[in-house]
KEKE-3310 file (N, C-alpha, C; in steps of 0.2 Angstrom, whole numbers, plus 5000, padded with zeros to 4 digits):
npx = (5004:5003:5012:5008:4996:4979:4965:4949:4937:4921:4905:4897:4892:4901:4913:4916:4923:4937:4939:4937:4948:4958:4957:4959:4972:4982:4994:4992:4986:4970:4963:4951:4934:4926:4910:4894:4880:4867:4852:4835:4825:4815:4797:4793:4802:4814:4828:4843:4860:4874:4880:4894:4897:4892:4901:4913:4911:4909:4922:4929:4933:4934:4920:4915:4903:4900:4888:4892:4907:4915:4914:4922:4924:4922:4933:4944:4943:4947:4960:4965:4966:4978:4981:4991:4988:4974:4960:4949:4933:4918:4912:4903:4902:4908:4925:4933:4947:4954:4953:4960:4973:4977:4982:4998:5005:4997:4981:4970:4960:4949:4943:4930:4932:4941:4952:4957:4944:4930:4923:4916:4899:4892:4900:4902:4890:4891:4902:4897:4886:4891:4897:4911:4925:4933:4935:4939:4949:4954:4967:4970:4978:4969:4962:4956:4948:4936:4939:4951:4964:4982:4987:4990:4989:4982:4970:4966:4953:4945:4928:4915:4904:4887:4887:4881:4876:4876:4884:4896:4898:4900:4912:4921:4921:4926:4939:4944:4951:4964:4969:4969:4979:4990:4992:4994:5006:5015:5015:5019:5032:5038:5038:5027:5020:5016:5005:5000:4983:4975:4965:4958:4953:4943:4927:4912:4901:4886:4877:4865:4847:4831:4823:4831:4831:4821:4816:4821:4814:4818:4831:4845:4843:4854:4860:4850:4849:4862:4860:4850:4856:4867:4860:4855:4856:4851:4848:4837:4827:4813:4797:4782:4765:4749:4734:4720:4710:4714:4722:4738:4752:4766:4781:4793:4809:4820:4837:4846:4840:4837:4845:4838:4844:4839:4825:4811:4802:4790:4797:4796:4785:4776:4781:4780:4774:4777:4785:4790:4792:4793:4800:4801:4814:4824:4834:4834:4827:4821:4821:4812:4814:4811:4800:4792:4777:4768:4765:4766:4774:4790:4791:4790:4790:4781:4772:4767:4761:4750:4742:4739:4731:4738:4745:4753:4757:4753:4759:4774:4779:4772)
npy = (4994:5011:5025:5037:5046:5050:5060:5062:5074:5076:5078:5081:5075:5078:5076:5063:5055:5059:5054:5040:5038:5041:5031:5020:5022:5017:5021:5029:5030:5030:5035:5039:5044:5059:5065:5073:5070:5057:5061:5065:5060:5064:5061:5052:5054:5046:5041:5044:5040:5051:5048:5046:5041:5028:5022:5023:5014:5002:5001:4999:5010:5019:5029:5045:5055:5069:5080:5093:5099:5107:5104:5099:5086:5079:5085:5079:5066:5067:5071:5060:5052:5055:5062:5065:5073:5083:5082:5092:5093:5100:5099:5105:5111:5125:5126:5125:5135:5127:5114:5116:5116:5102:5092:5085:5089:5097:5105:5104:5110:5106:5115:5120:5129:5142:5150:5167:5170:5165:5164:5153:5145:5143:5142:5135:5137:5151:5153:5150:5158:5171:5173:5168:5163:5152:5139:5128:5117:5121:5119:5122:5128:5127:5140:5151:5161:5161:5151:5157:5154:5151:5146:5130:5123:5125:5120:5124:5125:5128:5134:5126:5132:5133:5125:5118:5120:5107:5100:5106:5103:5089:5088:5094:5086:5074:5079:5080:5069:5069:5081:5081:5070:5075:5086:5080:5073:5084:5089:5079:5078:5089:5101:5108:5123:5140:5150:5166:5173:5186:5196:5207:5202:5194:5186:5184:5171:5166:5151:5144:5147:5140:5150:5159:5156:5163:5170:5186:5196:5208:5209:5208:5197:5188:5187:5181:5169:5163:5161:5152:5141:5140:5137:5125:5108:5113:5128:5127:5136:5147:5154:5164:5162:5166:5156:5150:5154:5164:5161:5161:5152:5141:5140:5130:5133:5126:5123:5126:5137:5151:5165:5180:5193:5205:5205:5213:5220:5223:5219:5202:5200:5189:5187:5180:5164:5155:5140:5138:5147:5163:5176:5193:5202:5213:5217:5212:5196:5180:5163:5150:5132:5121:5116:5116:5114:5117:5102:5094:5085:5087:5096:5100:5117:5120:5110:5113:5125:5121:5115:5125:5140:5152:5166:5177:5193:5191:5191:5185:5181:5190)
npz = (5000:4996:5003:5001:5006:5003:5006:5000:4996:4992:4983:4973:4956:4946:4952:4951:4940:4943:4955:4954:4945:4954:4964:4956:4951:4958:4963:4974:4991:4995:5008:5013:5009:5010:5011:5008:5019:5017:5008:5008:4993:4979:4977:4987:4996:4998:5007:5001:4995:4990:4974:4973:4985:4984:4975:4981:4992:4986:4981:4992:4999:5014:5021:5026:5033:5038:5045:5048:5044:5051:5064:5080:5083:5071:5064:5071:5068:5054:5056:5062:5051:5045:5033:5018:5007:5005:4994:4986:4978:4972:4985:4994:5007:5017:5021:5037:5044:5053:5047:5035:5040:5042:5032:5028:5016:5007:5004:4991:4977:4965:4952:4942:4931:4923:4933:4938:4934:4935:4951:4963:4965:4953:4941:4930:4922:4921:4912:4900:4899:4901:4889:4887:4878:4881:4892:4906:4917:4934:4945:4962:4977:4993:5002:5015:5009:4996:4983:4981:4981:4978:4961:4955:4942:4926:4914:4899:4887:4871:4869:4861:4848:4852:4864:4879:4896:4902:4893:4895:4908:4908:4900:4908:4919:4914:4912:4924:4930:4923:4926:4941:4943:4937:4945:4958:4956:4954:4966:4975:4971:4975:4966:4963:4957:4963:4958:4961:4961:4952:4959:4954:4942:4945:4946:4955:4956:4962:4969:4959:4958:4954:4951:4945:4931:4925:4910:4904:4893:4889:4887:4875:4861:4859:4871:4879:4872:4875:4888:4889:4884:4894:4906:4904:4909:4921:4930:4921:4909:4908:4904:4904:4899:4892:4893:4883:4892:4899:4909:4918:4913:4913:4903:4898:4890:4878:4873:4857:4851:4839:4835:4828:4821:4814:4816:4824:4838:4852:4867:4872:4864:4853:4837:4826:4820:4812:4807:4819:4835:4836:4846:4851:4857:4868:4859:4843:4839:4845:4839:4844:4845:4853:4867:4883:4890:4905:4914:4903:4890:4883:4868:4850:4845:4835:4836:4849:4846:4838:4846:4856:4860:4856:4847:4834:4840:4853:4870:4879:4895:4904)
capx = (5000:5007:5012:5005:4989:4974:4958:4945:4931:4917:4898:4894:4894:4907:4919:4916:4928:4943:4939:4938:4955:4963:4957:4962:4979:4987:5000:4991:4982:4964:4961:4944:4930:4922:4905:4888:4875:4862:4847:4828:4825:4809:4790:4792:4808:4818:4835:4848:4867:4877:4883:4901:4897:4891:4907:4918:4909:4911:4929:4932:4936:4930:4916:4913:4898:4899:4883:4895:4914:4919:4914:4929:4924:4923:4940:4948:4942:4951:4967:4967:4967:4984:4982:4997:4985:4966:4958:4942:4929:4911:4910:4896:4902:4913:4930:4936:4954:4957:4954:4966:4980:4977:4986:5005:5008:4993:4974:4969:4953:4948:4938:4928:4933:4948:4952:4952:4938:4923:4924:4909:4896:4889:4906:4901:4885:4894:4907:4893:4881:4894:4900:4918:4928:4936:4934:4944:4949:4960:4969:4973:4978:4963:4963:4950:4944:4932:4942:4956:4971:4987:4985:4995:4989:4976:4970:4961:4951:4940:4921:4912:4897:4881:4888:4876:4879:4877:4889:4902:4899:4903:4919:4926:4921:4931:4946:4946:4957:4971:4971:4971:4985:4996:4994:4997:5013:5019:5015:5023:5039:5040:5039:5021:5020:5011:5004:4994:4977:4974:4958:4954:4950:4938:4920:4909:4895:4883:4873:4859:4841:4826:4820:4836:4830:4816:4818:4819:4814:4820:4838:4846:4842:4860:4861:4845:4851:4867:4858:4846:4861:4871:4856:4852:4849:4850:4841:4833:4825:4806:4793:4775:4760:4742:4731:4714:4705:4717:4726:4745:4755:4773:4783:4801:4812:4826:4842:4845:4836:4840:4845:4836:4846:4836:4818:4810:4795:4790:4800:4791:4780:4777:4781:4779:4772:4778:4790:4793:4789:4798:4799:4805:4818:4826:4837:4833:4822:4823:4816:4812:4812:4808:4798:4788:4772:4767:4762:4766:4780:4794:4789:4792:4786:4776:4766:4763:4756:4744:4737:4738:4728:4742:4746:4757:4754:4752:4766:4776:4783:4768)
capy = (5000:5017:5029:5044:5046:5055:5060:5065:5077:5078:5076:5082:5070:5080:5074:5055:5053:5060:5050:5034:5038:5041:5025:5015:5023:5012:5025:5033:5027:5034:5033:5040:5049:5063:5067:5075:5065:5055:5066:5062:5062:5062:5062:5048:5056:5041:5043:5042:5043:5053:5043:5045:5036:5021:5020:5022:5008:4997:5001:4998:5016:5021:5035:5049:5060:5074:5085:5099:5097:5111:5101:5097:5078:5077:5087:5075:5060:5069:5071:5053:5049:5058:5063:5070:5078:5082:5084:5094:5095:5100:5096:5108:5115:5129:5122:5130:5135:5121:5109:5117:5114:5095:5088:5086:5092:5102:5104:5107:5110:5105:5120:5119:5135:5145:5155:5169:5173:5164:5160:5152:5139:5142:5144:5131:5141:5158:5153:5151:5164:5178:5173:5167:5160:5146:5137:5123:5115:5124:5115:5127:5127:5129:5145:5153:5164:5157:5150:5163:5151:5151:5141:5125:5122:5126:5116:5128:5123:5133:5133:5125:5135:5129:5121:5119:5119:5100:5098:5108:5099:5082:5089:5096:5080:5070:5081:5080:5064:5071:5087:5078:5066:5079:5090:5076:5072:5090:5091:5074:5079:5096:5105:5112:5130:5144:5156:5170:5175:5193:5197:5212:5199:5189:5187:5179:5168:5162:5146:5146:5144:5139:5157:5162:5154:5167:5174:5193:5197:5215:5208:5206:5190:5185:5186:5176:5163:5160:5159:5146:5135:5139:5135:5118:5107:5117:5128:5128:5143:5147:5160:5163:5164:5166:5151:5153:5156:5170:5159:5161:5146:5141:5137:5129:5134:5122:5126:5126:5143:5154:5173:5184:5200:5210:5206:5218:5221:5224:5214:5197:5199:5184:5191:5175:5157:5150:5136:5139:5152:5169:5181:5199:5203:5220:5218:5206:5191:5173:5158:5144:5126:5116:5119:5111:5117:5114:5096:5090:5082:5091:5095:5105:5123:5119:5106:5117:5131:5118:5113:5130:5146:5159:5168:5183:5198:5189:5192:5180:5184:5195)
capz = (5000:4995:5009:4999:5009:5001:5008:4994:4999:4986:4984:4966:4951:4942:4955:4951:4936:4946:4961:4951:4943:4960:4967:4951:4949:4962:4966:4980:4996:4996:5015:5015:5005:5014:5007:5012:5022:5013:5008:5005:4986:4976:4980:4993:5000:5000:5009:4995:4996:4984:4969:4974:4991:4982:4971:4987:4996:4981:4980:4998:5002:5020:5019:5032:5030:5043:5044:5048:5044:5056:5071:5082:5083:5064:5062:5074:5063:5049:5059:5063:5045:5044:5025:5015:5003:5004:4987:4987:4972:4973:4991:4996:5013:5018:5025:5042:5044:5056:5042:5030:5043:5043:5028:5028:5010:5004:5003:4984:4975:4957:4951:4935:4927:4923:4938:4943:4930:4939:4957:4966:4963:4946:4937:4923:4918:4920:4907:4894:4900:4900:4882:4887:4872:4883:4899:4908:4924:4938:4952:4966:4984:4996:5007:5018:5004:4992:4976:4980:4982:4972:4956:4953:4935:4922:4908:4896:4880:4868:4870:4855:4847:4854:4870:4884:4903:4903:4889:4898:4915:4906:4897:4914:4924:4911:4912:4931:4931:4921:4930:4947:4943:4936:4951:4963:4954:4955:4974:4979:4968:4978:4961:4962:4957:4966:4954:4964:4957:4951:4962:4950:4936:4947:4946:4960:4953:4967:4967:4955:4960:4949:4949:4940:4925:4922:4904:4903:4886:4887:4886:4868:4859:4859:4878:4881:4869:4879:4895:4888:4884:4900:4911:4902:4911:4928:4933:4916:4907:4907:4903:4906:4893:4894:4889:4880:4897:4902:4915:4917:4912:4912:4897:4898:4884:4877:4868:4849:4848:4834:4835:4822:4823:4811:4818:4830:4841:4859:4871:4874:4859:4848:4830:4820:4822:4806:4807:4826:4839:4836:4851:4850:4863:4868:4853:4839:4841:4846:4837:4849:4842:4857:4873:4887:4894:4912:4915:4897:4888:4879:4861:4845:4845:4830:4839:4854:4843:4835:4852:4861:4856:4856:4840:4834:4844:4861:4874:4884:4901:4907)
cpx = (5004:5006:5009:4997:4985:4968:4954:4938:4927:4910:4895:4896:4900:4913:4921:4922:4935:4944:4940:4946:4960:4963:4960:4969:4984:4993:4999:4986:4976:4962:4954:4941:4926:4916:4899:4884:4870:4856:4840:4827:4818:4802:4790:4798:4812:4825:4840:4855:4869:4880:4890:4902:4897:4897:4912:4917:4911:4918:4933:4936:4931:4926:4915:4908:4896:4893:4887:4903:4918:4918:4920:4929:4925:4931:4945:4948:4947:4958:4969:4969:4975:4985:4988:4993:4977:4964:4950:4939:4922:4909:4904:4896:4908:4918:4933:4944:4957:4958:4959:4973:4981:4982:4994:5008:5004:4986:4973:4962:4954:4942:4936:4927:4940:4948:4957:4945:4931:4925:4917:4906:4894:4894:4905:4896:4888:4898:4903:4889:4884:4898:4908:4919:4931:4934:4940:4944:4955:4961:4972:4974:4972:4965:4956:4945:4942:4936:4947:4963:4975:4985:4991:4995:4982:4976:4964:4959:4945:4933:4918:4905:4892:4882:4883:4880:4880:4883:4896:4904:4902:4910:4923:4926:4926:4938:4948:4952:4964:4974:4973:4978:4991:4998:4997:5005:5018:5020:5020:5031:5042:5041:5033:5022:5015:5010:4998:4989:4977:4966:4954:4951:4945:4931:4916:4902:4892:4879:4867:4853:4836:4824:4825:4835:4824:4818:4816:4820:4816:4828:4839:4845:4848:4862:4856:4847:4857:4865:4854:4851:4865:4867:4853:4857:4847:4852:4835:4830:4817:4803:4786:4771:4753:4738:4724:4709:4708:4722:4734:4748:4762:4775:4791:4803:4819:4831:4841:4840:4840:4839:4843:4838:4842:4828:4818:4803:4795:4793:4795:4786:4781:4776:4780:4778:4773:4785:4794:4790:4795:4796:4803:4808:4820:4830:4837:4827:4825:4818:4817:4809:4809:4806:4794:4783:4771:4763:4762:4773:4784:4792:4791:4788:4780:4770:4763:4759:4750:4739:4736:4736:4732:4744:4751:4753:4753:4759:4767:4779:4779:4766)
cpy = (5006:5021:5036:5044:5052:5054:5064:5067:5079:5075:5076:5077:5072:5078:5066:5053:5053:5055:5043:5033:5038:5034:5019:5016:5019:5015:5028:5029:5031:5032:5034:5045:5053:5066:5069:5069:5063:5060:5062:5065:5059:5063:5058:5049:5050:5043:5040:5045:5046:5047:5041:5040:5029:5018:5019:5016:5002:4996:5000:5004:5018:5028:5038:5054:5065:5079:5092:5098:5101:5109:5098:5089:5076:5079:5082:5068:5061:5069:5064:5049:5050:5058:5067:5075:5077:5085:5086:5096:5094:5097:5098:5111:5119:5126:5127:5130:5130:5115:5110:5116:5107:5092:5090:5090:5098:5100:5107:5106:5110:5110:5120:5125:5137:5151:5160:5171:5171:5160:5159:5146:5138:5144:5141:5135:5148:5158:5154:5157:5171:5178:5172:5162:5153:5145:5132:5122:5119:5120:5121:5125:5130:5134:5146:5157:5160:5157:5155:5160:5151:5145:5136:5124:5123:5122:5119:5124:5128:5130:5132:5129:5130:5125:5123:5118:5111:5097:5099:5104:5092:5083:5090:5090:5075:5072:5081:5075:5066:5077:5085:5075:5070:5084:5086:5074:5078:5091:5086:5075:5086:5101:5109:5119:5133:5150:5160:5172:5183:5194:5202:5208:5194:5191:5182:5177:5163:5156:5148:5143:5144:5146:5161:5161:5158:5171:5181:5195:5204:5214:5206:5199:5186:5183:5181:5169:5159:5158:5153:5140:5134:5136:5128:5113:5110:5124:5128:5135:5143:5154:5159:5165:5163:5161:5154:5156:5162:5168:5159:5154:5146:5137:5136:5129:5130:5125:5124:5131:5147:5162:5176:5191:5206:5211:5210:5218:5222:5218:5209:5196:5193:5187:5186:5168:5152:5147:5137:5145:5158:5174:5187:5200:5211:5222:5212:5202:5184:5168:5152:5138:5121:5119:5114:5115:5114:5108:5092:5089:5088:5090:5101:5111:5123:5115:5109:5122:5128:5117:5119:5136:5152:5160:5175:5189:5197:5190:5187:5184:5190:5192)
cpz = (5000:5002:5008:5001:5007:5004:5002:4997:4993:4987:4976:4961:4947:4945:4954:4947:4940:4952:4959:4949:4949:4963:4962:4949:4952:4965:4973:4984:4998:5003:5017:5009:5010:5010:5011:5014:5016:5013:5005:4998:4984:4980:4987:4998:5003:5001:5004:4996:4990:4980:4971:4980:4989:4979:4976:4990:4992:4980:4986:5001:5008:5018:5026:5029:5036:5041:5044:5049:5049:5063:5073:5082:5076:5062:5065:5070:5057:5051:5060:5057:5042:5036:5024:5011:5004:4998:4988:4980:4973:4979:4994:5003:5013:5023:5030:5041:5047:5052:5037:5033:5044:5039:5029:5022:5008:5004:4996:4982:4967:4956:4944:4931:4927:4928:4936:4940:4934:4945:4960:4963:4956:4940:4930:4919:4916:4914:4900:4894:4899:4893:4882:4881:4875:4890:4901:4915:4927:4944:4956:4973:4988:5002:5010:5014:4999:4985:4975:4981:4976:4968:4955:4946:4933:4916:4903:4889:4877:4868:4863:4854:4849:4860:4875:4891:4904:4899:4893:4905:4913:4904:4903:4918:4921:4911:4919:4932:4929:4925:4937:4948:4942:4942:4957:4962:4955:4963:4977:4976:4971:4972:4959:4962:4961:4963:4958:4959:4957:4953:4957:4944:4938:4947:4950:4957:4958:4964:4964:4958:4954:4946:4944:4933:4921:4916:4905:4896:4884:4886:4878:4867:4860:4867:4881:4878:4872:4885:4894:4888:4890:4905:4909:4904:4918:4928:4927:4915:4906:4906:4905:4899:4896:4890:4887:4885:4901:4908:4913:4918:4911:4906:4898:4891:4884:4872:4861:4847:4843:4835:4828:4823:4820:4813:4824:4832:4848:4862:4873:4869:4854:4841:4824:4823:4816:4807:4814:4829:4839:4841:4850:4857:4863:4862:4849:4841:4842:4844:4841:4845:4846:4864:4877:4891:4900:4911:4908:4895:4884:4871:4856:4846:4841:4832:4845:4851:4840:4840:4857:4857:4858:4849:4840:4837:4851:4864:4879:4890:4905:4914)
residu = (MET:SER:SER:LYS:ARG:ILE:VAL:TYR:MET:ALA:THR:GLY:ASP:ILE:ALA:ILE:PRO:ALA:PHE:LYS:ALA:LEU:VAL:ASN:GLU:GLY:ILE:TYR:ASN:THR:VAL:ALA:LEU:ILE:THR:GLN:PRO:ASP:LYS:PRO:VAL:GLY:ARG:LYS:GLN:VAL:LEU:THR:PRO:PRO:LYS:ILE:LYS:THR:ILE:ALA:VAL:ASN:SER:GLY:VAL:PRO:VAL:LEU:GLN:PRO:ALA:ARG:VAL:LYS:ASN:GLU:ASP:GLU:LEU:GLN:LEU:LEU:ARG:ASP:LEU:LYS:PRO:ASP:ILE:ILE:VAL:VAL:MET:ALA:TYR:GLY:GLN:ILE:LEU:PRO:LYS:SER:LEU:LEU:GLU:ILE:PRO:ASN:VAL:ALA:ILE:ILE:ASN:LEU:HIS:ALA:SER:LEU:LEU:PRO:ARG:HIS:ARG:GLY:ALA:SER:CYS:ILE:GLN:ALA:ALA:ILE:ASP:GLN:GLY:ASP:LEU:GLU:SER:GLY:MET:THR:VAL:MET:TYR:VAL:THR:GLU:GLY:LEU:ASP:GLU:GLY:ASP:ILE:ILE:LEU:LYS:ARG:PRO:PHE:LYS:LEU:ALA:PRO:GLY:ILE:THR:GLY:GLY:ASP:LEU:HIS:GLU:ILE:LEU:ALA:ASN:ASP:GLY:PRO:ALA:ALA:LEU:ILE:GLU:ALA:LEU:GLU:LEU:LEU:PHE:SER:ASN:VAL:ALA:PRO:ARG:GLN:PRO:GLN:ASP:ASP:ALA:LEU:SER:ASN:TYR:VAL:PRO:LYS:LEU:MET:ARG:SER:ASP:GLY:GLU:ILE:ASP:TRP:SER:GLN:PRO:ALA:SER:VAL:ILE:GLU:ARG:ARG:ILE:ARG:ALA:TYR:ASP:PRO:TRP:PRO:GLY:THR:SER:THR:SER:TYR:LYS:ASP:SER:LYS:GLY:ARG:SER:LYS:ARG:LEU:LYS:VAL:PHE:PRO:GLN:THR:GLU:VAL:GLN:GLU:THR:ALA:SER:GLY:THR:SER:GLY:GLU:ILE:ILE:SER:THR:GLU:ASN:GLY:LEU:VAL:VAL:ALA:CYS:GLY:ASP:GLY:ALA:LEU:LYS:ILE:ALA:GLU:LEU:GLN:PRO:ASP:GLY:LYS:ARG:ARG:MET:LEU:ALA:SER:ASP:PHE:LEU:GLN:SER:CYS:GLN:ILE:SER:SER:GLY:ASP:THR:LEU:GLY:GLU)
# end
């Protein structure tokens, strides 16, 4: 068994590929997975473990699930593990200073964007939403400040046209193993760099709520198009419409929308229903190809228009 002792702290699915690589690498001794407690899921509120916990159990890696990692009893359990390096990725709790002092070598974080550009929980969505040309994985030292630690390495790549939040999540998850193994090799060889971040270039992006997906039709069509892609699949984007009885209904909008720069109208106004649903924005218009009304399946906009009594001149988002 390797003497290079690693504790992995993670909860989100994005952290699974790197965890599998760490366990299967054979070079390191993964002494524990620290993850969030099991949570009730679904209508029946069935107590469900994080997926990464199941993988750890099946791999023979001990699992700890502290409700609050800052409690002294939990911190002592971590000290008793005597980790050389603690790896953090999408864990879900703020780490206290006393925890940062535990590992012999370092505590590092795999961050799913290019720092210092986007710090915070919604960095994947922010890269697309704000029109970035590239994204990538950053490995950094963990400090008390949120995503403010010195950078060990970055792995940038160009963002493809039409990429969604779900696409980018998968790409970054699959890049996690290479980023982690490279960082561990640098650290255990005592050649890991420390590149300070320029705080002036940082942008804090908080955790997203479902309400953040409400479409603001007064925004330019290009901005709305990016947001629809960025927020797919979470938190999704939606708007409201009035049915034939004047009742307000929700309408979820999916990517593959088309910006029409020369079209115009009042923000939120339906300006065409031919071959799709074209909605006027603050600048230009957006053609919607797929949507999902409340309580119904996802469908083509053309199918929705045949079954719903809305037409040109009606307004979305009122």
